[in-house]
N, C-alpha and C positions, 0 to 999 in steps of 0.2 A: 503494500500499500504506499503510495507516495504522499508525503506531507503536503497539506494545503489543498489536496484534491478531495471534494466532497465524496463520502463513501456511503453507499446504501447496504447495510448489512441484511442478513436474512430475516425471516419472520417466525423464527422458532420462538415460542412463548417463554420458555425457560422455567427454572425453578424459583418459586416465590421465596424471597428472602424474608427471615423473620424480622419483626418490628415494622415500623412505618405506618403510623396512624393518619398520615396525610394522603399520600398516593401509593407508596410501597415501591418495591423494586424487584426484579427478576434477574436471576444469574443465568447466563449462557456462556458456558466455557470460562474464559478468563475475562469476560466482560459482564457489565451491569447494564440493564435496560430499565429506563425510567420514563414516566409520563412527562411530557413537556407542557409549557404554558407560555403566555406572552412575555414573560420574564427570561425565558431560556436563552435567547440570542445574547443577552447581556451577560448571563452567567457563563455561556461558552466562551465568549470573548475574555472574560476574567480568567477562566481556567487555561486558555491558551497563553495568556500573559504569564501566568504562574509557571506553566510548563517551560516556557522561554527563560524565566528567571532562575530555574533550577531548584526551586523550593521543593523539598521532599514531601512525601506523604499525601500528595494531592493526585486525585484521578485525572487521567487524560481524557479529553472529549475526542471521540473518534468518528462521530457522524451520527446518523439515524438508521434505524432498521425499517424493515418493510412494514411494521406496524405503526410507524411514526414515532417510536420512542427514541430518546437520546441514547447513545451508546457510549459507555464509559469504561475505563479499565477497572478491573476488580482489584480491591486492596485487601489482601489476606491479613488476618490478625484476630485477636480476641477482644470482643466488646464486653466491658464491664456492665454487669446487670445491676442497675440502680435500685431495684426492689430488694436485692439481697446483699449487695456489696457497695464498697466505696472505692474510689481512686486511692491508690497508695500515694505516699508523699512523692516518690519518684515518678509516678505516672502524672501527678498533677504538675510537677516542674516540667516535665517533658512537654505537656500540652501548653503550658504558659510560655515556655521558651520558644516553642514552634509558633505561637501566636505573635510573638515579637518579631520573628522572621517573616511571618506573613504580612505584617503591617509595614515592614521595611520594603518587602517586594512589591507592595501595592502603592507605594509613595508616588511613583511616576505613572500610575494607571488611572484613567477616568473614563467613564461611560455614561451616557445620558439615560440609560435604562430603555424601557421601564424595568423596575425592580419589584419583586413581589412584596418585600418588606420595606415600607416607605422611610423607616428610620426615624431619627429624632429631628427637632428643629436644629438648624445649624450643624449638620454633620460635617466632619473635617476629612473624611476618607472613606473608602470602601473597605468592606470586611465580610467575614463569613456570616456573622450574626446568629449563628446556632452552634457554637463550639461547646459541646457537652458530651458526657460519657457515652450517650446513645448514638453519637455521630463520630466517634473515634475508635480505633482499634489499636491493639497493643501486641508486641512480642516481649512477654515479661513486662518490665517497666519501660521498655523502649517503645516510643510512638512509632506505629507502623502505617496509619492512614487516617485521614480526615475526610468524611464524605458528607453527602446531602447538602449541596450548596445552593438550594433553591431560594433560601432566604438571604443570600449574599446581597449586599447593597450598601447604602449609606449608613454610617455609624461613627463612633469615636473609639479610641483605644480603651477608655475606661468602661464604656458600655459593653465591649467584648469581655473585659475582665470581670465585670459585674455578673454577666451571664455564666462565665466559667465558675465564679464563686457560688451562684445559685445552685448549680448542680454538682460542683466539684468539691465544695467544702464539707458537705452541701448545706446551704442556707435554706432550702425549701422544707427541711424538717428540723425537729428540735435537737440539733446537734449541741453537745455540751459546750459551754462557754470556752473552756481552755482549748478545745479542739478548733473551734471557730476562730479564736485569736491567733493560734499557731498557723492555721491554714491561710488566713487572710495575710499574714505576714510573709508566708512562703510565696503567695501569689505576687504580692508587691515586689519582693526581692527577686524572684525569677524574671519578672518582666523589667524592673528597673525604672527609676524616675517617677514612681507613684507611691502613694502611702496607703497603708491598710484601710484606714478610715475612707479614703476616696473609693476604693473598691467596694466597700460596704454600701456607701451612698449610691454608687452607680448601680448596684444590684437592685435597689429600690426603683430607680428610674427605668432600668431595662425591663423589670417585670411589669411595670405599668405600661411600657410601650407593647409588650407582648399581649397583655390584656386588650388594650385599645386595637392593636393590629388584628388580633383574631376576630374581634367583634366586627371591625370594619370589612374584613375579607369576607366573613359569613354574609353580612348585609349586602355585599357586592356580588354574591353568588359564586365565590371561589369554591369549586367542588371539593378540592382537597381539604380546605379548612372546614367546610361543612361536615366532611367525614370526621375530621378530628373532633369537632364539637359534639357530633352524635355518638362516637365511640368512647370518648373520654370525659365529656362534660365540660371541656375547656370552653371558655377561660374560667369558669367558677372555681376549679380546684386551685388554680394559680392565685385567683383573688383572695381566697382564704388563707392560703399559705403565705402570701405577701403580707396580709393583715397581721398574722401571727408574728412574722419577722418584724414588722414595723413596731410592734409593741416591745420587742427586745432591743431595738436599735439604740435607744438612749443608754441603756445599761452596758451594751457592748462598746459604744463610743467611749463611754466614761472609763472602762477597763483599758481601752487602747490608749487613751490619753494618760492614764496613770502608769502605763507601762507594765501592766500585769502580764 
């Protein structure tokens, strides 16, 4: 296959991969097939830019198949099950360090979209927007892949880190204070140039953006987000978990300020 030449792959449906409450994905050999949307050309341009940058752990966009789905390279590795596990410290450091590399690689990339996730007011860059344990895979503690780029689009570095904290600390459940403080500090140190309190505060902003974004997408008829709402009840679970975190934030900030 020649680079730069559009390729139409076959029409084999493939094996349905686990997970995926929005659209889902199918594996065919060493490729993954996924449903596209109006945002897909912008995402494909971003993936091509990252391929040229040499950033590891990113799927390559290969073209479309006979069923109209995008074709991406398959990224082998183990996905951490958030229902029963948490990221190790080593895995969390790997994810954050990779995120720093992602942001560096995208400094010279811009695209008008459209993007599926509208992002915040005053975005300063493009990013993944959904870096979380369910969208990454590992070989031991080593990061092996980052997938599901459909929400890529406008963001800020702190919002990316806030989302990592939401699922990676994790802040979406009642994680003990000492663990929260240690992991927020770990995230800030692994990324560099940010403070743990900024990551915590960004988590609140990012989760509100998620709530607003899901509601807007459902109202606009986004089939994937409608499926997410129907199968998981979102955004209500995120709203309730965010409210629980919000009640803890003053205490957590006081502990951070006290250097506990």
